[in-house]
C-alpha positions as CSV (number, residue, x, y, z in Angstrom):
1,M,15.1,0.7,6.8
2,R,15.3,-2.7,5.2
3,I,13.1,-5.2,3.4
4,A,11.9,-7.7,6.0
5,G,11.3,-10.8,3.9
6,G,11.3,-12.5,0.5
7,L,13.8,-12.3,-2.4
8,A,15.1,-8.9,-1.4
9,K,15.3,-9.5,2.3
10,G,17.8,-7.2,3.9
11,L,17.9,-4.7,1.0
12,R,18.1,-1.1,2.3
13,I,15.2,1.1,1.2
14,R,16.3,4.4,-0.4
15,S,14.7,7.5,1.0
16,P,15.4,11.2,1.3
17,S,15.7,11.8,5.1
18,G,12.9,13.3,7.0
19,L,10.2,13.3,4.3
20,T,8.0,10.4,5.4
21,R,7.0,8.2,8.3
22,P,8.0,4.8,6.8
23,T,6.0,1.7,7.9
24,S,8.1,0.0,10.6
25,E,9.5,-3.4,10.0
26,L,7.3,-4.8,12.8
27,V,4.1,-3.4,11.2
28,R,5.2,-4.6,7.7
29,E,5.9,-8.1,9.0
30,A,2.5,-8.2,10.7
31,I,0.7,-6.9,7.5
32,F,2.4,-9.6,5.3
33,N,1.6,-12.3,7.9
34,V,-2.0,-11.4,7.5
35,I,-2.2,-11.0,3.7
36,G,0.3,-13.6,2.6
37,P,-2.2,-16.5,2.9
38,M,-4.7,-14.4,1.0
39,G,-2.9,-15.0,-2.3
40,L,-0.1,-12.4,-2.5
41,A,2.0,-14.5,-4.8
42,G,1.5,-13.5,-8.5
43,S,-0.9,-10.6,-7.5
44,R,-1.0,-7.0,-8.7
45,I,-0.4,-4.4,-5.9
46,L,-1.2,-0.7,-5.6
47,D,0.8,1.4,-3.1
48,L,-1.0,4.7,-2.5
49,Y,0.8,7.5,-0.7
50,A,3.8,5.3,-1.3
51,G,6.4,7.4,0.5
52,T,9.4,5.2,0.5
53,G,7.6,2.4,-1.3
54,T,8.3,-0.1,1.4
55,L,4.9,-1.8,1.3
56,G,4.9,-2.3,-2.5
57,I,8.6,-3.3,-2.6
58,E,8.0,-5.7,0.3
59,A,5.1,-7.2,-1.7
60,L,7.3,-7.7,-4.8
61,S,10.0,-9.2,-2.6
62,R,7.4,-11.7,-1.2
63,G,6.1,-12.8,-4.6
64,A,3.7,-10.2,-6.0
65,S,4.0,-10.0,-9.8
66,W,3.4,-6.2,-10.2
67,A,3.3,-3.1,-8.1
68,D,2.2,0.4,-9.0
69,F,3.4,3.2,-6.6
70,V,1.6,6.6,-6.3
71,E,3.6,9.3,-4.5
72,V,3.4,13.1,-5.0
73,D,6.9,14.0,-3.8
74,R,9.4,13.8,-6.7
75,R,12.4,13.0,-4.5
76,Q,10.5,10.1,-3.0
77,C,9.5,8.9,-6.6
78,S,13.2,8.9,-7.6
79,A,14.1,7.0,-4.5
80,I,11.5,4.4,-5.1
81,R,12.7,4.0,-8.7
82,E,16.3,3.6,-7.5
83,T,15.2,0.9,-4.9
84,L,13.3,-0.9,-7.6
85,E,16.4,-0.9,-9.8
86,I,18.7,-2.1,-7.1
87,A,16.3,-4.9,-6.1
88,S,16.0,-6.0,-9.7
89,F,12.2,-5.2,-9.7
90,R,12.5,-2.5,-12.4
91,D,10.4,-4.6,-14.8
92,S,7.8,-5.4,-12.0
93,G,6.7,-2.0,-11.0
94,H,5.9,1.6,-12.1
95,V,6.1,4.8,-10.1
96,Y,3.5,7.5,-10.7
97,C,4.6,10.8,-9.4
98,A,1.1,12.2,-8.8
99,R,-1.5,13.0,-6.2
100,V,-3.6,10.0,-5.2
101,E,-6.8,11.8,-6.3
102,K,-5.3,12.4,-9.8
103,A,-4.1,8.8,-10.0
104,M,-7.6,7.5,-9.3
105,T,-8.6,9.2,-12.6
106,F,-6.1,7.2,-14.8
107,L,-5.5,3.9,-13.1
108,Q,-7.7,1.4,-14.9
109,K,-6.8,-2.2,-14.0
110,P,-7.9,-3.9,-10.8
111,Y,-5.5,-4.8,-8.1
112,M,-5.7,-7.7,-5.6
113,F,-4.2,-5.6,-2.8
114,V,-4.3,-1.8,-2.3
115,F,-2.1,-0.3,0.4
116,L,-3.2,3.1,1.7
117,D,-0.8,4.8,4.1
118,P,-1.5,8.5,4.0
119,P,0.2,11.0,6.4
120,Y,-1.5,10.5,9.8
121,A,-2.5,14.2,9.8
122,K,-4.3,13.9,6.4
123,S,-8.1,14.2,6.7
124,G,-10.6,12.4,4.5
125,L,-9.3,8.9,5.0
126,S,-12.8,7.3,5.2
127,H,-13.8,9.2,2.0
128,N,-10.7,7.9,0.2
129,I,-11.4,4.3,1.2
130,D,-15.0,4.7,0.0
131,R,-13.9,6.2,-3.3
132,I,-11.4,3.4,-3.9
133,T,-14.2,0.7,-3.3
134,K,-16.3,2.4,-5.9
135,S,-13.6,2.6,-8.6
136,C,-12.4,0.2,-11.3
137,I,-9.1,-0.4,-9.4
138,V,-10.8,-3.0,-7.2
139,T,-12.7,-6.2,-7.9
140,R,-14.4,-8.8,-5.8
141,G,-11.9,-10.0,-3.3
142,T,-9.6,-7.0,-3.4
143,V,-8.0,-6.4,0.0
144,I,-7.5,-2.7,1.1
145,V,-4.9,-2.4,3.8
146,V,-5.1,0.9,5.6
147,E,-2.3,2.1,7.9
148,H,-3.5,4.9,10.1
149,S,-3.2,6.4,13.6
150,W,-4.8,4.6,16.4
151,L,-6.6,7.9,17.1
152,D,-8.4,7.4,13.7
153,R,-9.6,3.8,14.5
154,N,-13.3,4.6,13.9
155,L,-13.1,4.8,10.2
156,A,-16.3,4.6,8.3
157,V,-16.8,1.2,6.8
158,P,-17.7,1.4,3.1
159,E,-20.8,-0.6,2.1
160,R,-19.0,-2.6,-0.6
161,A,-15.9,-3.5,1.5
162,P,-16.6,-4.6,5.1
163,L,-13.9,-4.3,7.7
164,K,-12.4,-7.8,8.1
165,D,-9.7,-7.1,10.7
166,M,-8.1,-4.3,12.7
167,R,-4.8,-4.5,14.6
168,R,-2.9,-2.1,16.8
169,Y,0.8,-1.7,17.0
170,G,1.5,1.2,19.5
171,D,0.2,4.4,17.9
172,T,-0.2,2.6,14.5
173,C,-3.4,0.8,13.5
174,V,-3.8,-1.4,10.4
175,S,-7.3,-2.0,9.1
176,Y,-8.2,-4.6,6.5
177,F,-11.2,-4.2,4.2
178,Q,-12.2,-6.7,1.6
179,V,-14.3,-5.8,-1.4
180,E,-17.5,-7.8,-1.9
181,G,-19.7,-8.0,-5.0
182,G,-19.1,-6.2,-8.2
183,Y,-20.2,-3.1,-10.1
């Protein structure tokens, strides 16, 4: 798997084999075609359930100024750090080796884009989206990009972040929510 665009285009993503279902290049390209015009350059990114870190690293490659990665598997955390180092993004990101639920208790600054790509079999996706929209990690205009199974296409839409777009790529679905108002 390689970075699809930007400064690090072509860079191979490090990953212990068989641990995750990385976002395909086709889906990543589609995601960044949608969010690029929304102000990706210079923005802060949060990659939850980071896995290989492809979404956050792709965002850095395409001009984001900072990316935080949250992943529970220590081997994946090490692989993300190694990829950040190789891509010369070591000073542009931080890897938290923690459960997403735990990270939500200590992350404090708002992000412009939040990527949420949990394992497809994980339950509670709508609850996690709602919890994110009620936290301090989002602000007015934050875009929450959720990659999920097409079978889970009927996600509950949080009151504070209406669904702006949903696109299907085979078995993969990407939903885009955008936070309105403030708390």
